[in-house]
Backbone as JSON, one array per atom type, in Angstrom:
{
  "sequence": "MKNSTDGVPFSYLVKVGHISANPVEVHLEADKRELQALAKTWNVLSVDDFRADLEIARWKRDGIRVKGRVQAKLVQACVVTLEPVPAAIDETFEQIFVPENSKLARRPANDAGEMVLDPDGPDLPESFSGDTIDAGEVVTEFAALAIDPYPRKDGIEFGSHIEDTGENDKKPSAFAVLKDWKKD",
  "N": [[8.93, -3.68, 28.0], [11.12, -1.7, 25.59], [10.29, 1.84, 24.57], [11.88, 3.55, 22.98], [13.21, 3.77, 19.93], [15.36, 3.63, 19.49], [18.3, 1.89, 18.24], [16.8, 0.25, 17.56], [16.22, -2.17, 14.68], [13.77, -1.67, 12.89], [11.04, -0.35, 13.35], [7.69, 0.34, 14.39], [5.69, 2.64, 16.17], [2.9, 2.56, 17.9], [-0.01, 3.81, 19.37], [-1.57, 3.15, 22.37], [-3.83, 4.21, 23.45], [-5.04, 5.14, 21.12], [-6.27, 2.84, 20.11], [-8.98, 0.94, 19.74], [-11.85, -1.7, 20.66], [-12.46, -3.0, 17.59], [-10.66, -4.48, 15.64], [-7.68, -3.06, 14.39], [-6.4, -3.12, 10.93], [-2.84, -3.24, 9.92], [-0.3, -2.83, 7.67], [3.07, -3.54, 6.93], [6.2, -2.74, 5.88], [9.78, -3.34, 5.22], [11.99, -0.76, 4.77], [14.77, -0.03, 2.25], [17.0, 0.52, 3.89], [16.04, 0.11, 6.55], [16.22, -2.73, 5.94], [18.93, -3.49, 5.35], [19.8, -2.53, 7.99], [18.44, -4.78, 9.58], [19.77, -7.08, 8.62], [22.24, -6.72, 9.26], [21.47, -6.47, 12.4], [20.34, -9.24, 12.37], [23.09, -10.97, 11.98], [23.51, -11.32, 9.04], [24.17, -12.6, 5.76], [22.25, -11.1, 3.93], [19.32, -9.19, 3.99], [16.59, -9.37, 1.99], [13.83, -8.88, 1.53], [11.19, -7.77, 3.8], [8.72, -8.06, 5.68], [5.06, -7.56, 6.76], [1.86, -8.15, 8.51], [-1.01, -7.1, 10.36], [-3.42, -7.58, 12.68], [-4.49, -5.52, 15.29], [-5.45, -4.87, 18.34], [-7.62, -3.83, 20.96], [-7.38, -5.89, 24.15], [-8.78, -7.06, 26.56], [-9.49, -5.13, 29.54], [-7.78, -3.24, 29.88], [-5.58, -4.0, 27.79], [-3.34, -5.21, 25.42], [-3.55, -6.48, 21.84], [-1.85, -8.02, 19.62], [-1.56, -9.2, 16.32], [-0.53, -11.41, 13.87], [0.59, -12.19, 11.09], [4.27, -12.88, 9.48], [6.79, -12.28, 7.14], [9.56, -13.0, 5.46], [12.35, -12.6, 3.39], [15.35, -14.04, 2.88], [19.34, -13.95, 2.99], [21.31, -16.11, 4.29], [24.92, -17.43, 5.1], [26.53, -20.22, 4.3], [27.17, -22.55, 7.07], [29.05, -25.1, 6.65], [30.02, -24.43, 3.71], [30.38, -21.74, 3.62], [29.28, -20.45, 1.73], [26.53, -18.28, -0.09], [22.99, -19.43, 1.34], [20.06, -18.97, 0.5], [16.97, -18.1, 2.41], [13.42, -18.22, 3.68], [11.63, -16.6, 5.15], [8.17, -17.49, 7.23], [6.15, -16.46, 9.42], [3.53, -17.06, 11.73], [1.95, -15.15, 14.65], [1.08, -14.21, 17.64], [0.93, -11.41, 20.28], [0.53, -10.57, 23.93], [0.15, -7.5, 25.22], [0.35, -5.57, 28.29], [-0.48, -2.88, 30.36], [2.35, -2.05, 32.57], [1.45, -1.99, 35.35], [-1.14, -3.07, 35.53], [-3.43, -5.61, 36.61], [-2.99, -7.96, 35.38], [-0.01, -8.1, 34.56], [0.99, -9.66, 36.2], [2.79, -12.26, 37.53], [2.16, -15.52, 37.52], [1.47, -17.58, 40.58], [2.32, -20.17, 42.98], [1.21, -21.29, 45.98], [4.01, -21.58, 47.57], [5.05, -19.5, 46.4], [6.18, -20.06, 44.29], [7.32, -19.35, 40.52], [4.61, -20.19, 38.23], [4.69, -22.27, 35.58], [3.15, -22.9, 32.08], [4.3, -25.05, 29.88], [3.02, -25.28, 27.06], [0.69, -24.01, 27.41], [-0.89, -20.73, 26.62], [1.59, -17.72, 25.8], [2.72, -15.64, 28.14], [1.6, -12.52, 29.19], [3.21, -9.24, 27.74], [4.77, -6.91, 29.67], [4.53, -2.98, 29.13], [5.55, 0.27, 29.83], [4.41, 3.44, 30.0], [2.72, 5.19, 26.78], [2.93, 3.85, 24.25], [3.28, 1.1, 22.3], [5.34, -0.98, 20.38], [5.07, -2.26, 17.66], [6.62, -3.2, 15.45], [9.28, -3.59, 16.64], [8.36, -6.08, 17.84], [7.35, -7.58, 15.85], [9.96, -7.9, 14.55], [10.92, -9.22, 16.57], [9.88, -11.92, 16.05], [10.48, -12.94, 13.64], [13.45, -13.18, 13.87], [13.3, -15.29, 15.48], [12.39, -17.37, 13.9], [15.24, -17.74, 12.33], [17.42, -19.74, 10.81], [19.37, -21.26, 12.59], [21.69, -22.63, 11.87], [22.38, -23.17, 8.42], [22.72, -24.74, 6.02], [23.76, -25.49, 2.71], [21.77, -27.27, 0.2], [22.3, -30.54, 0.01], [24.96, -30.31, 0.79], [27.4, -31.81, 3.27], [29.15, -32.23, 6.8], [32.29, -33.54, 5.71], [34.58, -34.78, 7.57], [33.15, -34.82, 9.77], [33.16, -36.11, 13.07], [31.04, -38.12, 15.42], [30.53, -37.71, 18.74], [29.56, -40.36, 21.08], [29.81, -40.67, 23.6], [31.01, -42.55, 24.93], [33.32, -42.26, 26.06], [33.0, -40.99, 28.28], [34.09, -41.22, 31.01], [34.67, -40.59, 34.15], [38.45, -40.15, 34.86], [39.94, -42.6, 37.21], [41.3, -41.37, 40.23], [43.55, -43.08, 41.08], [44.67, -44.04, 38.81], [46.9, -43.29, 37.96], [48.65, -44.17, 39.16], [48.19, -46.98, 38.33], [50.25, -47.68, 36.06], [52.8, -47.37, 37.71], [55.77, -48.76, 38.97], [57.68, -50.37, 41.67], [60.79, -49.27, 42.16]],
  "CA": [[9.29, -2.67, 26.34], [11.41, -0.17, 25.12], [9.54, 2.63, 23.73], [12.58, 4.48, 22.16], [13.42, 3.22, 18.62], [17.2, 3.64, 19.45], [18.98, 0.63, 17.96], [15.57, -0.93, 16.56], [16.08, -1.84, 13.16], [12.25, -1.87, 12.22], [9.85, 0.49, 14.56], [6.28, 0.85, 14.42], [5.19, 2.79, 17.25], [1.3, 2.77, 18.68], [-0.61, 4.57, 20.51], [-2.08, 2.44, 22.94], [-4.8, 5.04, 23.82], [-6.06, 5.13, 19.79], [-6.26, 1.02, 19.9], [-10.3, 0.41, 20.38], [-12.05, -3.12, 20.4], [-12.36, -3.2, 16.83], [-8.88, -4.59, 15.24], [-7.28, -2.41, 12.98], [-5.32, -3.8, 10.72], [-1.86, -2.64, 9.18], [1.07, -3.44, 6.94], [3.82, -2.88, 7.54], [7.26, -2.9, 4.83], [10.58, -2.62, 5.88], [13.01, -0.03, 3.49], [15.96, -0.39, 2.15], [17.88, 1.07, 5.32], [16.13, -0.77, 7.63], [16.54, -3.99, 5.7], [20.3, -3.26, 5.55], [19.67, -2.91, 9.55], [18.0, -5.93, 9.68], [20.58, -7.8, 7.96], [23.35, -6.21, 10.46], [21.17, -7.05, 13.63], [20.27, -10.71, 12.48], [23.86, -11.54, 11.49], [22.93, -12.65, 8.2], [24.55, -11.96, 4.55], [21.28, -9.78, 3.03], [17.36, -9.37, 3.68], [15.96, -8.75, 0.61], [12.83, -8.43, 1.93], [10.32, -8.07, 5.21], [6.73, -7.44, 5.93], [3.98, -7.96, 8.12], [0.43, -7.68, 8.09], [-0.98, -7.28, 11.64], [-4.25, -7.09, 13.39], [-4.15, -4.65, 16.45], [-7.14, -4.68, 19.24], [-7.7, -3.75, 22.63], [-7.55, -6.92, 24.79], [-9.65, -7.05, 27.77], [-9.79, -3.87, 29.67], [-6.55, -2.16, 29.52], [-4.41, -4.53, 27.32], [-3.32, -4.87, 23.65], [-3.55, -7.82, 21.37], [-1.19, -8.26, 18.13], [-1.42, -11.24, 16.02], [-0.53, -11.63, 12.47], [2.0, -13.13, 10.03], [5.43, -12.09, 9.16], [7.6, -12.93, 6.29], [10.85, -12.19, 5.02], [13.38, -13.42, 2.43], [16.77, -13.78, 3.2], [20.65, -14.87, 2.66], [22.98, -16.32, 5.29], [26.14, -17.96, 4.84], [26.04, -22.1, 4.93], [27.86, -23.34, 8.22], [30.05, -26.19, 5.92], [31.01, -24.04, 2.54], [30.18, -20.09, 4.08], [28.13, -20.64, 0.52], [25.22, -17.8, 0.04], [21.91, -19.86, 1.11], [18.69, -18.13, 0.37], [16.02, -18.47, 2.81], [12.18, -18.2, 3.74], [10.36, -16.71, 7.04], [6.2, -16.9, 7.07], [5.64, -16.98, 10.55], [2.24, -16.43, 12.71], [2.07, -15.15, 15.82], [0.32, -13.4, 18.57], [1.24, -10.86, 21.65], [-0.42, -9.55, 24.72], [0.64, -6.23, 26.2], [-0.76, -4.96, 29.23], [0.27, -2.23, 31.72], [3.07, -2.65, 34.08], [1.09, -1.65, 37.01], [-1.83, -3.88, 35.51], [-3.41, -7.1, 37.53], [-2.99, -9.03, 34.32], [1.18, -8.55, 34.65], [1.16, -10.16, 37.34], [3.05, -13.35, 37.23], [0.96, -16.44, 38.71], [2.47, -18.12, 41.7], [1.47, -21.14, 43.46], [1.35, -21.4, 47.68], [5.21, -21.57, 48.08], [5.48, -18.56, 45.88], [7.37, -20.52, 42.89], [6.21, -18.87, 39.5], [3.74, -21.71, 37.78], [4.45, -21.49, 34.03], [2.57, -24.01, 31.56], [5.13, -24.76, 28.06], [2.24, -25.83, 26.18], [-0.28, -22.7, 27.45], [-0.24, -19.11, 25.98], [2.65, -16.5, 26.43], [2.36, -14.45, 29.27], [1.43, -10.72, 28.55], [4.11, -8.81, 27.98], [4.35, -5.26, 29.65], [4.63, -2.08, 28.99], [5.22, 1.87, 30.12], [4.63, 4.97, 28.65], [1.57, 5.3, 25.7], [3.16, 3.71, 23.15], [4.13, -0.33, 22.08], [6.31, -0.9, 18.92], [4.44, -3.07, 16.62], [7.55, -3.74, 14.6], [9.89, -4.8, 17.39], [7.49, -7.42, 17.79], [7.23, -8.4, 14.62], [11.15, -8.51, 14.18], [11.58, -10.84, 17.33], [9.08, -12.63, 15.91], [11.01, -13.26, 12.61], [14.66, -13.55, 14.35], [13.08, -16.48, 16.07], [12.62, -18.01, 12.95], [15.55, -17.97, 11.27], [17.91, -21.53, 10.61], [20.67, -20.77, 13.36], [22.4, -23.54, 11.15], [22.2, -22.97, 7.16], [23.05, -25.39, 4.95], [23.55, -25.64, 1.61], [21.6, -28.11, -0.27], [23.56, -31.65, -0.45], [26.12, -30.31, 1.85], [27.6, -32.71, 4.69], [30.22, -32.53, 7.23], [32.78, -34.43, 5.47], [35.14, -35.76, 8.11], [32.65, -35.44, 10.51], [32.94, -37.27, 13.87], [30.04, -37.8, 15.86], [31.0, -38.07, 19.93], [28.77, -40.42, 21.23], [30.06, -40.12, 25.01], [31.29, -43.88, 25.4], [34.57, -42.58, 26.68], [33.12, -39.83, 28.92], [33.84, -41.89, 32.18], [35.96, -39.87, 35.02], [39.53, -41.03, 35.42], [40.38, -42.86, 38.7], [42.46, -41.18, 40.97], [44.51, -43.84, 41.13], [44.85, -44.65, 37.16], [48.39, -42.72, 37.42], [49.56, -45.31, 39.52], [48.63, -47.89, 37.73], [51.68, -48.15, 35.77], [53.73, -47.34, 38.55], [56.36, -49.88, 39.68], [58.61, -50.45, 42.52], [62.04, -50.54, 41.78]],
  "C": [[10.08, -1.57, 26.39], [10.12, 0.67, 24.33], [10.07, 3.82, 22.99], [12.98, 3.53, 21.3], [14.74, 3.5, 18.59], [17.75, 2.57, 19.4], [17.64, -0.34, 17.66], [15.74, -1.02, 15.39], [14.85, -1.8, 12.2], [11.15, -1.3, 13.63], [8.49, 0.2, 13.71], [5.33, 1.54, 15.3], [3.37, 2.91, 17.5], [0.92, 2.89, 19.77], [-1.65, 3.97, 20.92], [-3.58, 3.33, 23.27], [-5.79, 5.22, 22.2], [-6.64, 3.54, 19.68], [-8.36, 1.09, 20.5], [-10.65, -1.24, 20.06], [-12.15, -3.42, 18.87], [-11.06, -3.06, 16.67], [-8.54, -3.62, 14.09], [-6.24, -3.03, 12.14], [-4.67, -2.97, 10.17], [-0.7, -3.9, 8.61], [1.97, -3.09, 7.04], [4.93, -3.76, 6.61], [8.01, -2.56, 5.12], [11.02, -1.63, 4.27], [14.05, -0.66, 3.12], [17.23, -0.52, 3.3], [17.54, 0.04, 6.46], [16.16, -2.55, 6.56], [18.34, -4.55, 5.74], [20.54, -3.77, 7.6], [19.45, -4.06, 10.47], [19.11, -6.82, 9.27], [21.88, -8.07, 9.52], [23.19, -6.87, 11.72], [20.97, -8.9, 13.36], [21.72, -11.21, 12.25], [24.13, -12.32, 10.55], [23.52, -11.83, 6.74], [23.59, -10.49, 4.34], [19.64, -10.47, 3.96], [16.94, -8.61, 2.68], [14.76, -8.52, 1.07], [11.77, -8.65, 3.01], [9.11, -7.04, 5.16], [5.99, -7.98, 6.62], [2.37, -7.6, 7.99], [-0.07, -8.02, 9.48], [-2.43, -6.69, 11.87], [-4.14, -6.68, 14.91], [-5.25, -4.29, 17.14], [-6.69, -4.62, 20.49], [-8.1, -5.57, 23.07], [-7.89, -7.0, 26.32], [-9.64, -5.73, 28.13], [-8.82, -2.9, 29.36], [-5.25, -2.84, 28.3], [-4.43, -4.15, 26.11], [-3.33, -6.26, 22.91], [-2.88, -7.63, 19.73], [-0.67, -9.05, 17.86], [-1.26, -10.64, 14.38], [0.74, -12.44, 11.44], [3.14, -11.82, 9.31], [6.2, -12.67, 8.25], [8.49, -11.71, 5.82], [11.47, -13.27, 4.05], [14.6, -12.93, 2.66], [17.91, -14.43, 2.87], [21.37, -14.95, 3.37], [24.07, -17.22, 4.26], [26.13, -19.27, 5.31], [27.08, -22.33, 5.9], [29.22, -24.33, 7.98], [30.55, -25.11, 5.15], [30.78, -22.0, 2.98], [29.87, -19.46, 2.24], [26.79, -19.21, 0.66], [23.84, -19.21, 0.29], [20.85, -19.07, 1.51], [17.7, -18.96, 1.8], [14.65, -17.63, 3.42], [11.51, -18.08, 4.99], [9.23, -16.73, 6.39], [6.02, -17.43, 8.43], [4.53, -16.4, 11.08], [2.68, -16.16, 14.09], [1.84, -13.78, 16.95], [0.92, -12.68, 19.81], [0.77, -10.05, 22.29], [0.35, -8.57, 25.32], [-0.56, -5.52, 27.12], [0.65, -4.21, 29.56], [1.42, -2.3, 32.77], [2.53, -3.11, 35.04], [-0.86, -2.89, 36.7], [-1.67, -5.53, 36.54], [-2.92, -7.96, 36.42], [-1.47, -9.32, 34.31], [1.61, -9.36, 35.19], [1.46, -11.99, 37.11], [2.54, -14.66, 37.95], [2.08, -17.07, 39.31], [1.94, -19.14, 42.09], [1.43, -20.79, 45.04], [2.67, -21.27, 47.89], [5.72, -20.7, 47.38], [6.82, -18.69, 45.01], [6.58, -19.53, 41.56], [5.97, -20.18, 38.85], [4.06, -21.19, 36.07], [4.41, -22.84, 33.13], [3.46, -23.98, 29.87], [4.05, -25.21, 27.47], [1.08, -24.43, 26.26], [0.17, -22.05, 26.57], [0.68, -18.5, 26.75], [2.47, -16.08, 27.59], [2.28, -13.02, 28.79], [2.83, -10.37, 28.59], [3.8, -7.1, 28.55], [4.94, -4.1, 29.2], [4.62, -0.91, 29.47], [4.81, 2.74, 28.9], [2.92, 4.66, 27.82], [1.74, 4.37, 24.62], [3.77, 2.05, 23.18], [5.07, -0.09, 20.39], [6.1, -2.17, 19.01], [5.96, -4.02, 15.95], [9.04, -4.26, 15.39], [9.56, -6.08, 17.62], [7.73, -8.49, 16.4], [8.88, -8.91, 14.43], [11.97, -9.66, 15.11], [10.96, -11.53, 16.97], [9.67, -13.78, 14.85], [12.18, -13.64, 12.92], [14.26, -15.03, 14.81], [13.18, -17.63, 15.32], [13.58, -18.47, 11.91], [16.36, -19.15, 11.52], [19.13, -21.02, 11.61], [22.33, -21.61, 12.44], [22.63, -24.13, 9.9], [22.76, -24.06, 6.66], [22.53, -25.74, 3.77], [23.0, -26.89, 0.83], [22.36, -29.6, -0.45], [24.77, -31.45, -0.15], [26.2, -31.33, 3.12], [28.58, -32.51, 5.55], [31.25, -33.59, 6.67], [33.54, -35.3, 6.28], [34.91, -35.58, 9.71], [32.97, -36.7, 11.93], [32.09, -36.87, 14.56], [30.56, -38.13, 17.83], [29.69, -38.87, 20.59], [28.53, -40.53, 22.62], [30.24, -41.44, 25.59], [32.25, -43.77, 26.07], [34.84, -41.4, 27.72], [32.97, -40.33, 30.87], [34.8, -41.08, 32.74], [37.13, -40.77, 35.09], [39.47, -40.94, 36.87], [41.59, -41.96, 39.2], [43.65, -41.42, 41.21], [44.92, -44.95, 39.89], [46.16, -44.13, 36.73], [49.03, -43.6, 37.96], [49.28, -46.61, 39.22], [49.35, -48.76, 37.03], [52.82, -47.67, 36.51], [54.27, -48.38, 39.23], [57.36, -49.88, 40.71], [60.15, -50.49, 42.08], [62.94, -51.18, 42.59]]
}
């Protein structure tokens, strides 16, 4: 994870050494400049509101847990008509950070050396270097994952949409060209 705010539309740096076992509650809200930067980053027409309520606490010995709720109001372009479509994001999230040299940062592997991932299990901890993490960047990433990739205005359908069922996906035979060939 980057510790620099260059290119990050919304940033809130947290000094890891200042976090104790007692959770710290933080409220973040984007200003006008940050809202415009978020709209550009997410490729949407506008972001009208962006806020997050976080709880930041120590995790195990040297990790940090950031959990909370992110809310946003934005306007996207309809994929059919290109008209503005208002959208709202309201997501809860949790992310754990560990120093990059921590034993907790190692990925679990089986005897063959393959990485073992449980799709239904918790996310693996994110590693960081230095003494800060960017909680604003975490919030931005979780909000971006909640954006509808194909927004449509209510009641709008694809008019001449043809569904490909895959029935004619057979590979043509190499001899199909010879089918119509006749000897003269």
